[in-house]
VMD Tcl script that builds the backbone (N, CA, C; Angstrom):
set m [mol new atoms 519]
animate dup $m
set s [atomselect $m all]
$s set {name element resname resid chain x y z} {
  {N N UNK 1 A -8.563 113.375 5.284}
  {CA C UNK 1 A -8.947 112.836 6.139}
  {C C UNK 1 A -10.740 112.452 6.550}
  {N N UNK 2 A -11.524 112.714 6.089}
  {CA C UNK 2 A -12.654 113.424 5.593}
  {C C UNK 2 A -13.338 111.593 5.560}
  {N N UNK 3 A -12.338 111.537 3.514}
  {CA C UNK 3 A -13.275 110.213 3.301}
  {C C UNK 3 A -12.500 109.407 3.878}
  {N N UNK 4 A -11.700 108.860 4.722}
  {CA C UNK 4 A -11.262 107.940 5.762}
  {C C UNK 4 A -12.247 107.870 6.855}
  {N N UNK 5 A -12.753 108.691 7.612}
  {CA C UNK 5 A -13.415 108.743 9.021}
  {C C UNK 5 A -14.537 108.428 8.356}
  {N N UNK 6 A -15.177 108.519 6.651}
  {CA C UNK 6 A -16.560 108.208 6.757}
  {C C UNK 6 A -16.241 106.428 6.658}
  {N N UNK 7 A -15.289 106.074 6.142}
  {CA C UNK 7 A -15.075 104.879 5.676}
  {C C UNK 7 A -15.073 103.974 6.621}
  {N N UNK 8 A -14.953 104.599 7.995}
  {CA C UNK 8 A -14.985 103.833 9.064}
  {C C UNK 8 A -16.090 103.813 9.670}
  {N N UNK 9 A -16.944 105.105 9.326}
  {CA C UNK 9 A -17.809 104.694 9.952}
  {C C UNK 9 A -19.156 104.110 9.563}
  {N N UNK 10 A -18.830 103.873 7.576}
  {CA C UNK 10 A -19.294 102.924 7.045}
  {C C UNK 10 A -19.446 101.468 7.263}
  {N N UNK 11 A -17.793 101.089 7.879}
  {CA C UNK 11 A -17.503 100.326 8.181}
  {C C UNK 11 A -18.246 99.444 9.361}
  {N N UNK 12 A -18.611 100.674 10.224}
  {CA C UNK 12 A -18.441 100.570 11.882}
  {C C UNK 12 A -20.509 99.849 11.566}
  {N N UNK 13 A -21.017 100.899 10.776}
  {CA C UNK 13 A -22.036 100.053 10.393}
  {C C UNK 13 A -22.064 98.478 9.447}
  {N N UNK 14 A -21.793 98.760 9.126}
  {CA C UNK 14 A -21.601 97.685 8.786}
  {C C UNK 14 A -21.062 96.147 9.354}
  {N N UNK 15 A -20.158 96.278 9.891}
  {CA C UNK 15 A -19.972 95.445 11.408}
  {C C UNK 15 A -21.586 95.010 12.228}
  {N N UNK 16 A -21.385 96.618 12.696}
  {CA C UNK 16 A -22.888 96.399 13.364}
  {C C UNK 16 A -24.086 95.488 12.831}
  {N N UNK 17 A -23.971 96.338 11.958}
  {CA C UNK 17 A -25.782 95.142 10.959}
  {C C UNK 17 A -25.069 93.648 10.729}
  {N N UNK 18 A -23.683 93.510 10.519}
  {CA C UNK 18 A -24.103 92.161 10.537}
  {C C UNK 18 A -23.673 91.781 11.994}
  {N N UNK 19 A -23.472 92.139 12.999}
  {CA C UNK 19 A -23.641 91.535 14.318}
  {C C UNK 19 A -24.489 90.984 14.680}
  {N N UNK 20 A -25.953 92.527 14.253}
  {CA C UNK 20 A -27.086 92.297 14.844}
  {C C UNK 20 A -27.936 90.949 14.454}
  {N N UNK 21 A -27.759 91.651 13.051}
  {CA C UNK 21 A -28.429 89.840 12.065}
  {C C UNK 21 A -27.587 89.042 12.433}
  {N N UNK 22 A -26.843 88.728 12.666}
  {CA C UNK 22 A -26.245 87.068 13.206}
  {C C UNK 22 A -26.674 86.494 14.434}
  {N N UNK 23 A -26.844 87.685 15.268}
  {CA C UNK 23 A -27.633 87.375 17.021}
  {C C UNK 23 A -29.129 87.049 16.605}
  {N N UNK 24 A -30.079 87.566 15.765}
  {CA C UNK 24 A -31.439 87.050 15.379}
  {C C UNK 24 A -31.609 86.209 14.811}
  {N N UNK 25 A -30.735 86.244 13.666}
  {CA C UNK 25 A -30.603 84.737 13.620}
  {C C UNK 25 A -29.652 84.561 12.404}
  {N N UNK 26 A -28.372 83.902 12.270}
  {CA C UNK 26 A -27.720 83.307 11.739}
  {C C UNK 26 A -28.067 83.409 10.029}
  {N N UNK 27 A -28.048 83.811 8.834}
  {CA C UNK 27 A -28.754 83.556 7.649}
  {C C UNK 27 A -27.967 81.743 7.002}
  {N N UNK 28 A -28.157 81.361 6.080}
  {CA C UNK 28 A -28.273 79.455 6.020}
  {C C UNK 28 A -26.890 79.802 4.298}
  {N N UNK 29 A -26.992 81.057 4.241}
  {CA C UNK 29 A -25.951 81.017 3.236}
  {C C UNK 29 A -25.344 82.983 3.634}
  {N N UNK 30 A -24.521 82.044 4.499}
  {CA C UNK 30 A -23.683 83.175 6.161}
  {C C UNK 30 A -22.786 83.928 5.145}
  {N N UNK 31 A -21.836 83.554 3.928}
  {CA C UNK 31 A -21.080 84.119 3.018}
  {C C UNK 31 A -21.814 85.081 1.758}
  {N N UNK 32 A -22.532 84.937 1.316}
  {CA C UNK 32 A -23.406 85.959 0.349}
  {C C UNK 32 A -24.224 86.814 1.128}
  {N N UNK 33 A -24.308 86.591 2.011}
  {CA C UNK 33 A -25.026 87.052 3.324}
  {C C UNK 33 A -24.401 88.925 3.829}
  {N N UNK 34 A -23.382 88.581 4.075}
  {CA C UNK 34 A -22.203 89.383 4.109}
  {C C UNK 34 A -21.740 89.915 3.096}
  {N N UNK 35 A -21.527 89.458 1.927}
  {CA C UNK 35 A -20.833 90.316 0.984}
  {C C UNK 35 A -22.434 91.284 0.956}
  {N N UNK 36 A -23.315 90.845 0.216}
  {CA C UNK 36 A -24.988 91.848 0.271}
  {C C UNK 36 A -24.864 92.583 1.522}
  {N N UNK 37 A -24.592 92.375 2.825}
  {CA C UNK 37 A -25.299 93.183 3.478}
  {C C UNK 37 A -23.633 95.076 3.582}
  {N N UNK 38 A -22.334 93.958 2.896}
  {CA C UNK 38 A -21.448 94.750 3.233}
  {C C UNK 38 A -21.332 95.989 1.844}
  {N N UNK 39 A -22.164 95.447 0.277}
  {CA C UNK 39 A -22.515 96.530 -0.580}
  {C C UNK 39 A -24.286 96.927 -0.452}
  {N N UNK 40 A -25.063 96.912 0.679}
  {CA C UNK 40 A -25.812 97.620 0.607}
  {C C UNK 40 A -25.206 98.747 1.730}
  {N N UNK 41 A -24.687 98.823 2.816}
  {CA C UNK 41 A -23.869 99.448 3.925}
  {C C UNK 41 A -22.951 100.929 2.463}
  {N N UNK 42 A -22.597 100.174 1.668}
  {CA C UNK 42 A -21.518 101.200 0.971}
  {C C UNK 42 A -22.766 101.724 0.261}
  {N N UNK 43 A -23.658 101.456 -0.152}
  {CA C UNK 43 A -24.475 101.530 -1.208}
  {C C UNK 43 A -25.442 103.078 -0.396}
  {N N UNK 44 A -25.686 102.583 1.075}
  {CA C UNK 44 A -26.016 103.620 2.015}
  {C C UNK 44 A -25.659 104.982 2.597}
  {N N UNK 45 A -23.914 104.567 2.963}
  {CA C UNK 45 A -23.295 105.735 3.149}
  {C C UNK 45 A -22.827 106.266 1.615}
  {N N UNK 46 A -23.156 105.758 0.478}
  {CA C UNK 46 A -23.147 106.821 -0.332}
  {C C UNK 46 A -24.256 107.272 -0.922}
  {N N UNK 47 A -25.420 106.892 -0.218}
  {CA C UNK 47 A -26.684 107.891 -0.910}
  {C C UNK 47 A -26.200 109.679 0.400}
  {N N UNK 48 A -25.870 108.777 2.033}
  {CA C UNK 48 A -26.255 109.679 2.725}
  {C C UNK 48 A -25.148 111.314 1.950}
  {N N UNK 49 A -23.920 109.836 1.574}
  {CA C UNK 49 A -23.010 111.630 1.024}
  {C C UNK 49 A -23.243 112.289 -0.226}
  {N N UNK 50 A -24.195 112.004 -0.595}
  {CA C UNK 50 A -24.727 112.156 -1.782}
  {C C UNK 50 A -25.865 113.234 -1.344}
  {N N UNK 51 A -26.556 113.563 -0.624}
  {CA C UNK 51 A -27.885 113.860 0.447}
  {C C UNK 51 A -27.039 115.030 1.230}
  {N N UNK 52 A -25.316 114.266 1.581}
  {CA C UNK 52 A -24.898 115.276 2.663}
  {C C UNK 52 A -24.324 116.675 1.924}
  {N N UNK 53 A -23.469 116.138 0.209}
  {CA C UNK 53 A -23.547 117.636 -0.557}
  {C C UNK 53 A -22.702 117.095 -1.666}
  {N N UNK 54 A -21.799 115.066 -1.359}
  {CA C UNK 54 A -20.786 115.143 -2.859}
  {C C UNK 54 A -22.147 115.093 -3.662}
  {N N UNK 55 A -21.510 116.081 -4.782}
  {CA C UNK 55 A -22.225 115.627 -6.120}
  {C C UNK 55 A -21.260 115.341 -6.687}
  {N N UNK 56 A -21.373 114.756 -8.259}
  {CA C UNK 56 A -20.797 114.638 -9.265}
  {C C UNK 56 A -20.094 115.706 -9.840}
  {N N UNK 57 A -21.245 116.454 -10.225}
  {CA C UNK 57 A -20.230 117.617 -10.110}
  {C C UNK 57 A -19.105 118.319 -10.557}
  {N N UNK 58 A -19.646 118.468 -8.576}
  {CA C UNK 58 A -18.093 118.760 -7.892}
  {C C UNK 58 A -16.796 117.886 -8.021}
  {N N UNK 59 A -16.574 117.396 -8.528}
  {CA C UNK 59 A -15.351 116.557 -8.671}
  {C C UNK 59 A -14.645 116.840 -10.085}
  {N N UNK 60 A -14.837 118.476 -10.401}
  {CA C UNK 60 A -14.201 118.465 -11.689}
  {C C UNK 60 A -13.012 119.250 -11.171}
  {N N UNK 61 A -12.768 119.571 -9.781}
  {CA C UNK 61 A -11.387 120.114 -9.387}
  {C C UNK 61 A -10.835 119.205 -9.009}
  {N N UNK 62 A -10.948 117.709 -9.107}
  {CA C UNK 62 A -10.376 116.718 -8.949}
  {C C UNK 62 A -9.917 116.358 -7.168}
  {N N UNK 63 A -9.878 117.238 -6.566}
  {CA C UNK 63 A -10.016 117.032 -4.794}
  {C C UNK 63 A -10.987 115.909 -4.263}
  {N N UNK 64 A -11.894 116.357 -4.425}
  {CA C UNK 64 A -12.974 115.522 -4.027}
  {C C UNK 64 A -13.279 114.168 -4.922}
  {N N UNK 65 A -13.341 114.137 -6.332}
  {CA C UNK 65 A -13.469 112.811 -6.494}
  {C C UNK 65 A -11.935 111.710 -5.861}
  {N N UNK 66 A -10.869 112.588 -5.311}
  {CA C UNK 66 A -9.650 111.740 -5.112}
  {C C UNK 66 A -10.168 111.270 -3.497}
  {N N UNK 67 A -11.024 112.019 -3.094}
  {CA C UNK 67 A -11.669 111.805 -1.745}
  {C C UNK 67 A -12.816 110.297 -1.839}
  {N N UNK 68 A -13.529 110.201 -2.745}
  {CA C UNK 68 A -14.599 109.766 -3.102}
  {C C UNK 68 A -13.460 108.291 -3.445}
  {N N UNK 69 A -12.880 108.450 -3.712}
  {CA C UNK 69 A -12.185 107.382 -4.052}
  {C C UNK 69 A -11.333 107.109 -3.438}
  {N N UNK 70 A -10.939 107.650 -2.558}
  {CA C UNK 70 A -10.139 107.006 -1.133}
  {C C UNK 70 A -11.101 106.213 -0.409}
  {N N UNK 71 A -12.488 106.673 0.170}
  {CA C UNK 71 A -13.354 106.537 0.663}
  {C C UNK 71 A -13.803 104.834 0.262}
  {N N UNK 72 A -14.168 104.359 -1.168}
  {CA C UNK 72 A -14.351 103.181 -2.022}
  {C C UNK 72 A -12.832 102.564 -1.807}
  {N N UNK 73 A -12.179 102.426 -2.326}
  {CA C UNK 73 A -10.519 101.405 -1.771}
  {C C UNK 73 A -10.626 101.436 -0.428}
  {N N UNK 74 A -10.587 102.305 0.837}
  {CA C UNK 74 A -10.730 101.790 1.890}
  {C C UNK 74 A -11.448 101.348 2.664}
  {N N UNK 75 A -12.769 101.430 1.964}
  {CA C UNK 75 A -14.199 100.706 2.427}
  {C C UNK 75 A -13.889 99.776 1.937}
  {N N UNK 76 A -13.639 99.417 0.028}
  {CA C UNK 76 A -13.938 97.723 0.179}
  {C C UNK 76 A -12.870 96.838 0.386}
  {N N UNK 77 A -11.133 97.709 0.872}
  {CA C UNK 77 A -10.278 96.863 1.010}
  {C C UNK 77 A -10.661 95.985 2.507}
  {N N UNK 78 A -11.105 97.298 3.317}
  {CA C UNK 78 A -11.363 96.614 4.848}
  {C C UNK 78 A -12.620 95.545 5.156}
  {N N UNK 79 A -13.737 95.669 4.213}
  {CA C UNK 79 A -14.785 94.919 3.782}
  {C C UNK 79 A -14.457 93.598 3.714}
  {N N UNK 80 A -13.615 93.773 2.507}
  {CA C UNK 80 A -13.564 92.046 1.966}
  {C C UNK 80 A -11.926 91.962 2.828}
  {N N UNK 81 A -11.498 91.902 3.396}
  {CA C UNK 81 A -11.043 91.622 4.497}
  {C C UNK 81 A -11.697 91.010 5.208}
  {N N UNK 82 A -12.278 91.721 5.848}
  {CA C UNK 82 A -13.519 91.086 7.003}
  {C C UNK 82 A -13.938 89.411 6.391}
  {N N UNK 83 A -14.641 89.737 5.455}
  {CA C UNK 83 A -14.933 88.656 4.801}
  {C C UNK 83 A -14.577 87.642 4.779}
  {N N UNK 84 A -13.232 87.827 4.016}
  {CA C UNK 84 A -12.499 86.506 3.969}
  {C C UNK 84 A -11.743 86.207 5.773}
  {N N UNK 85 A -11.843 86.960 6.528}
  {CA C UNK 85 A -11.060 86.446 7.755}
  {C C UNK 85 A -12.340 85.546 8.613}
  {N N UNK 86 A -13.940 86.515 8.126}
  {CA C UNK 86 A -15.025 85.926 8.548}
  {C C UNK 86 A -15.215 84.908 8.287}
  {N N UNK 87 A -14.850 84.366 6.685}
  {CA C UNK 87 A -14.875 83.131 5.935}
  {C C UNK 87 A -13.924 81.844 6.242}
  {N N UNK 88 A -12.720 82.520 7.134}
  {CA C UNK 88 A -11.728 81.547 7.710}
  {C C UNK 88 A -11.872 81.131 9.295}
  {N N UNK 89 A -12.958 82.050 9.962}
  {CA C UNK 89 A -13.332 81.148 11.364}
  {C C UNK 89 A -14.969 81.608 11.761}
  {N N UNK 90 A -15.698 81.703 10.809}
  {CA C UNK 90 A -16.986 80.785 10.611}
  {C C UNK 90 A -16.586 79.304 11.225}
  {N N UNK 91 A -16.081 78.109 10.769}
  {CA C UNK 91 A -16.397 77.432 11.348}
  {C C UNK 91 A -15.360 77.206 12.187}
  {N N UNK 92 A -15.871 76.016 12.540}
  {CA C UNK 92 A -14.913 75.492 13.716}
  {C C UNK 92 A -13.485 74.947 13.293}
  {N N UNK 93 A -12.482 76.189 13.776}
  {CA C UNK 93 A -11.286 75.594 12.719}
  {C C UNK 93 A -9.939 75.035 13.965}
  {N N UNK 94 A -9.654 73.923 12.810}
  {CA C UNK 94 A -8.381 72.629 13.844}
  {C C UNK 94 A -7.125 73.484 14.490}
  {N N UNK 95 A -7.113 74.394 14.170}
  {CA C UNK 95 A -5.837 75.976 14.678}
  {C C UNK 95 A -6.396 75.517 15.604}
  {N N UNK 96 A -7.775 76.872 15.786}
  {CA C UNK 96 A -8.274 77.235 16.799}
  {C C UNK 96 A -8.718 75.990 18.012}
  {N N UNK 97 A -9.009 75.102 17.936}
  {CA C UNK 97 A -9.622 74.253 18.829}
  {C C UNK 97 A -8.897 73.741 19.296}
  {N N UNK 98 A -7.022 73.558 18.257}
  {CA C UNK 98 A -6.078 72.620 18.997}
  {C C UNK 98 A -5.574 73.347 19.784}
  {N N UNK 99 A -5.341 74.573 19.651}
  {CA C UNK 99 A -4.889 75.442 20.720}
  {C C UNK 99 A -5.564 75.786 21.902}
  {N N UNK 100 A -7.065 75.767 21.569}
  {CA C UNK 100 A -8.433 75.762 22.791}
  {C C UNK 100 A -7.635 75.092 23.489}
  {N N UNK 101 A -7.442 73.122 22.712}
  {CA C UNK 101 A -7.886 72.096 23.898}
  {C C UNK 101 A -6.477 72.113 24.542}
  {N N UNK 102 A -5.441 72.558 24.077}
  {CA C UNK 102 A -4.145 72.295 24.322}
  {C C UNK 102 A -3.402 73.512 25.493}
  {N N UNK 103 A -4.522 74.551 25.483}
  {CA C UNK 103 A -4.153 75.791 26.621}
  {C C UNK 103 A -5.207 75.011 27.947}
  {N N UNK 104 A -6.202 74.472 27.804}
  {CA C UNK 104 A -7.080 73.526 28.945}
  {C C UNK 104 A -5.927 72.890 29.385}
  {N N UNK 105 A -5.120 72.266 28.940}
  {CA C UNK 105 A -4.179 71.248 29.735}
  {C C UNK 105 A -3.627 71.650 30.820}
  {N N UNK 106 A -3.327 72.828 30.213}
  {CA C UNK 106 A -2.308 73.289 31.324}
  {C C UNK 106 A -1.123 73.508 31.182}
  {N N UNK 107 A 0.229 73.680 32.188}
  {CA C UNK 107 A 1.519 73.180 31.638}
  {C C UNK 107 A 1.595 71.255 31.266}
  {N N UNK 108 A 0.703 70.755 31.752}
  {CA C UNK 108 A 0.995 68.980 31.599}
  {C C UNK 108 A 1.393 68.747 30.005}
  {N N UNK 109 A 0.418 69.818 29.473}
  {CA C UNK 109 A 0.557 69.058 28.372}
  {C C UNK 109 A -0.359 67.941 27.688}
  {N N UNK 110 A -0.064 67.553 26.125}
  {CA C UNK 110 A -0.689 66.940 25.426}
  {C C UNK 110 A -0.148 65.589 24.943}
  {N N UNK 111 A -0.484 64.418 25.171}
  {CA C UNK 111 A 0.967 63.378 24.210}
  {C C UNK 111 A 0.389 63.568 23.367}
  {N N UNK 112 A 1.496 62.860 22.138}
  {CA C UNK 112 A 0.692 62.696 20.498}
  {C C UNK 112 A -0.667 61.880 20.303}
  {N N UNK 113 A -0.197 60.795 20.873}
  {CA C UNK 113 A -1.791 60.066 20.423}
  {C C UNK 113 A -2.869 60.121 21.303}
  {N N UNK 114 A -2.890 61.277 22.190}
  {CA C UNK 114 A -4.126 61.981 22.490}
  {C C UNK 114 A -4.448 63.321 21.133}
  {N N UNK 115 A -3.450 63.815 20.398}
  {CA C UNK 115 A -3.986 65.173 19.375}
  {C C UNK 115 A -4.068 64.061 17.946}
  {N N UNK 116 A -3.751 62.911 18.497}
  {CA C UNK 116 A -3.839 62.086 17.322}
  {C C UNK 116 A -5.299 61.551 17.103}
  {N N UNK 117 A -6.191 61.629 17.895}
  {CA C UNK 117 A -7.207 61.263 18.763}
  {C C UNK 117 A -8.332 62.613 18.913}
  {N N UNK 118 A -7.875 64.094 18.959}
  {CA C UNK 118 A -8.479 64.401 19.540}
  {C C UNK 118 A -9.385 64.898 17.659}
  {N N UNK 119 A -8.122 65.236 16.727}
  {CA C UNK 119 A -8.510 65.020 14.987}
  {C C UNK 119 A -9.398 64.563 14.605}
  {N N UNK 120 A -9.679 63.070 15.502}
  {CA C UNK 120 A -10.394 61.924 14.615}
  {C C UNK 120 A -11.536 62.472 15.455}
  {N N UNK 121 A -11.766 62.995 16.493}
  {CA C UNK 121 A -13.339 63.199 17.451}
  {C C UNK 121 A -13.758 64.450 16.413}
  {N N UNK 122 A -13.061 64.777 15.977}
  {CA C UNK 122 A -13.914 66.444 15.444}
  {C C UNK 122 A -13.754 66.317 13.979}
  {N N UNK 123 A -15.369 67.112 13.454}
  {CA C UNK 123 A -15.618 66.352 12.216}
  {C C UNK 123 A -15.606 67.981 11.188}
  {N N UNK 124 A -14.310 68.202 11.289}
  {CA C UNK 124 A -13.633 70.053 10.569}
  {C C UNK 124 A -14.024 69.406 9.293}
  {N N UNK 125 A -13.470 68.875 8.476}
  {CA C UNK 125 A -13.500 68.210 7.364}
  {C C UNK 125 A -15.333 68.485 6.691}
  {N N UNK 126 A -16.394 67.641 7.485}
  {CA C UNK 126 A -17.818 67.470 7.361}
  {C C UNK 126 A -18.431 68.794 7.712}
  {N N UNK 127 A -18.234 69.569 8.793}
  {CA C UNK 127 A -18.155 71.461 9.142}
  {C C UNK 127 A -18.443 72.333 7.927}
  {N N UNK 128 A -16.989 71.911 7.158}
  {CA C UNK 128 A -16.660 72.805 6.140}
  {C C UNK 128 A -17.466 72.374 4.821}
  {N N UNK 129 A -17.583 71.305 4.465}
  {CA C UNK 129 A -18.536 70.891 3.678}
  {C C UNK 129 A -19.924 71.474 3.488}
  {N N UNK 130 A -20.290 71.256 4.425}
  {CA C UNK 130 A -21.915 71.436 5.158}
  {C C UNK 130 A -21.691 73.090 4.554}
  {N N UNK 131 A -20.909 73.825 5.026}
  {CA C UNK 131 A -20.361 75.509 5.038}
  {C C UNK 131 A -21.059 75.799 3.344}
  {N N UNK 132 A -19.942 74.782 2.836}
  {CA C UNK 132 A -19.597 75.041 0.721}
  {C C UNK 132 A -20.827 75.048 0.713}
  {N N UNK 133 A -21.792 73.779 1.398}
  {CA C UNK 133 A -22.606 73.590 0.686}
  {C C UNK 133 A -23.871 74.417 0.579}
  {N N UNK 134 A -24.095 75.524 1.907}
  {CA C UNK 134 A -25.053 76.620 2.226}
  {C C UNK 134 A -24.794 77.322 1.172}
  {N N UNK 135 A -23.712 78.228 1.366}
  {CA C UNK 135 A -23.138 78.769 -0.047}
  {C C UNK 135 A -23.045 78.774 -1.059}
  {N N UNK 136 A -23.517 77.838 -1.803}
  {CA C UNK 136 A -23.683 76.912 -3.161}
  {C C UNK 136 A -22.667 77.264 -3.941}
  {N N UNK 137 A -21.452 77.220 -3.204}
  {CA C UNK 137 A -20.006 76.560 -3.956}
  {C C UNK 137 A -19.684 75.501 -4.270}
  {N N UNK 138 A -20.110 74.234 -3.088}
  {CA C UNK 138 A -20.430 72.791 -3.682}
  {C C UNK 138 A -21.441 72.137 -4.036}
  {N N UNK 139 A -22.527 71.275 -4.671}
  {CA C UNK 139 A -23.016 71.197 -4.819}
  {C C UNK 139 A -22.932 69.571 -5.028}
  {N N UNK 140 A -24.396 69.292 -4.794}
  {CA C UNK 140 A -24.427 67.669 -4.212}
  {C C UNK 140 A -25.321 67.116 -5.113}
  {N N UNK 141 A -24.124 65.972 -6.148}
  {CA C UNK 141 A -25.121 65.142 -7.108}
  {C C UNK 141 A -24.935 63.795 -6.917}
  {N N UNK 142 A -25.718 62.564 -7.259}
  {CA C UNK 142 A -24.871 61.251 -7.569}
  {C C UNK 142 A -24.196 60.724 -6.609}
  {N N UNK 143 A -24.889 61.246 -5.158}
  {CA C UNK 143 A -23.582 60.794 -4.488}
  {C C UNK 143 A -22.334 60.723 -4.372}
  {N N UNK 144 A -21.566 62.275 -4.374}
  {CA C UNK 144 A -20.552 63.145 -4.428}
  {C C UNK 144 A -20.832 64.366 -4.176}
  {N N UNK 145 A -19.787 65.443 -5.073}
  {CA C UNK 145 A -19.642 66.140 -4.771}
  {C C UNK 145 A -18.869 67.540 -5.835}
  {N N UNK 146 A -19.826 68.589 -6.662}
  {CA C UNK 146 A -18.722 68.948 -7.350}
  {C C UNK 146 A -18.778 70.646 -7.342}
  {N N UNK 147 A -18.083 71.376 -7.920}
  {CA C UNK 147 A -18.222 72.768 -8.352}
  {C C UNK 147 A -19.177 73.886 -8.583}
  {N N UNK 148 A -20.087 74.786 -7.518}
  {CA C UNK 148 A -21.093 74.663 -8.230}
  {C C UNK 148 A -20.506 75.778 -9.535}
  {N N UNK 149 A -21.634 76.003 -10.359}
  {CA C UNK 149 A -20.877 77.086 -11.968}
  {C C UNK 149 A -20.519 78.382 -11.706}
  {N N UNK 150 A -19.678 78.448 -12.195}
  {CA C UNK 150 A -18.909 79.738 -11.676}
  {C C UNK 150 A -18.588 79.833 -10.682}
  {N N UNK 151 A -17.980 79.408 -9.573}
  {CA C UNK 151 A -17.327 79.483 -8.838}
  {C C UNK 151 A -16.498 79.593 -9.121}
  {N N UNK 152 A -15.706 78.304 -9.658}
  {CA C UNK 152 A -14.349 77.899 -9.655}
  {C C UNK 152 A -13.112 78.983 -10.678}
  {N N UNK 153 A -13.495 80.145 -11.135}
  {CA C UNK 153 A -13.121 81.127 -11.983}
  {C C UNK 153 A -12.343 81.874 -10.379}
  {N N UNK 154 A -12.936 82.031 -9.653}
  {CA C UNK 154 A -12.684 83.048 -7.916}
  {C C UNK 154 A -11.936 82.524 -7.910}
  {N N UNK 155 A -12.008 80.629 -7.357}
  {CA C UNK 155 A -11.076 79.858 -6.528}
  {C C UNK 155 A -9.903 80.213 -7.281}
  {N N UNK 156 A -9.686 79.494 -9.119}
  {CA C UNK 156 A -8.870 79.816 -9.593}
  {C C UNK 156 A -8.115 80.583 -9.743}
  {N N UNK 157 A -8.783 82.151 -9.073}
  {CA C UNK 157 A -7.666 82.982 -9.066}
  {C C UNK 157 A -6.759 82.951 -8.148}
  {N N UNK 158 A -7.413 82.813 -6.715}
  {CA C UNK 158 A -6.612 82.778 -5.543}
  {C C UNK 158 A -5.712 81.547 -5.437}
  {N N UNK 159 A -5.619 80.522 -6.006}
  {CA C UNK 159 A -5.000 79.335 -6.199}
  {C C UNK 159 A -4.132 80.099 -7.700}
  {N N UNK 160 A -4.548 81.075 -8.295}
  {CA C UNK 160 A -2.878 80.918 -9.506}
  {C C UNK 160 A -1.950 82.800 -8.380}
  {N N UNK 161 A -2.533 82.801 -7.401}
  {CA C UNK 161 A -1.750 83.751 -6.780}
  {C C UNK 161 A -1.608 82.854 -5.912}
  {N N UNK 162 A -1.860 82.304 -5.446}
  {CA C UNK 162 A -0.790 81.214 -4.004}
  {C C UNK 162 A 0.094 80.260 -4.955}
  {N N UNK 163 A 0.482 80.264 -6.529}
  {CA C UNK 163 A 1.596 79.711 -6.766}
  {C C UNK 163 A 2.330 80.850 -7.456}
  {N N UNK 164 A 2.004 81.643 -7.712}
  {CA C UNK 164 A 2.984 82.459 -8.337}
  {C C UNK 164 A 3.955 83.189 -6.584}
  {N N UNK 165 A 2.297 83.503 -5.374}
  {CA C UNK 165 A 3.501 84.030 -4.004}
  {C C UNK 165 A 4.118 82.909 -2.975}
  {N N UNK 166 A 3.914 81.465 -3.321}
  {CA C UNK 166 A 4.155 80.440 -2.929}
  {C C UNK 166 A 5.696 79.329 -3.391}
  {N N UNK 167 A 5.110 79.370 -5.141}
  {CA C UNK 167 A 5.157 78.133 -5.446}
  {C C UNK 167 A 4.659 77.432 -5.212}
  {N N UNK 168 A 5.097 76.086 -5.729}
  {CA C UNK 168 A 4.012 75.051 -5.673}
  {C C UNK 168 A 3.368 74.147 -4.088}
  {N N UNK 169 A 2.371 74.203 -4.068}
  {CA C UNK 169 A 2.222 74.196 -2.554}
  {C C UNK 169 A 1.357 72.215 -2.432}
  {N N UNK 170 A 1.604 71.775 -1.868}
  {CA C UNK 170 A 1.304 70.189 -1.769}
  {C C UNK 170 A 0.170 70.264 -1.544}
  {N N UNK 171 A -0.234 70.850 -0.614}
  {CA C UNK 171 A -2.196 71.314 -0.042}
  {C C UNK 171 A -2.970 72.353 -0.693}
  {N N UNK 172 A -4.198 72.432 -0.580}
  {CA C UNK 172 A -4.828 73.550 -1.425}
  {C C UNK 172 A -4.609 74.272 -2.587}
  {N N UNK 173 A -3.776 73.636 -3.506}
  {CA C UNK 173 A -3.638 74.726 -4.257}
  {C C UNK 173 A -2.288 73.856 -5.302}
}
mol reanalyze $m
mol bondsrecalc $m
mol representation Tube
mol addrep $m
């Protein structure tokens, strides 16, 4: 259980660092900064563990190696889940905005034409494009956009998974 507790502590430090940095000043490239903070926090956790007594030669019995692998696996699974969730929530989500709007109207509800107007007034797509440009995923050139070199492989992996898991999709892949 010690590796899992250690991973929880390092995750808490990662999240605390993230919250403090974003309160001081949100970075321009939020996704890259968040990944960098998660890597640096993990590296710092490994250094603390090293100085606290984890040594590579002590992994000979296999028990400490398994604990180390549990620590790494749990930390990275949780950290990357957080990064993915954060990237989905960092911008103005159409679903969350609509839920907030409907909740504000209470029991009287909202007619269809007002929902259509609601979406016409919100710059969801523009805000998402700006975020993708800030993270250097989209590049603007010649009056248009293109995918930055080297980033498509990551998205192709996700799209391939979606095709396997959900079959052919009409949007987003």
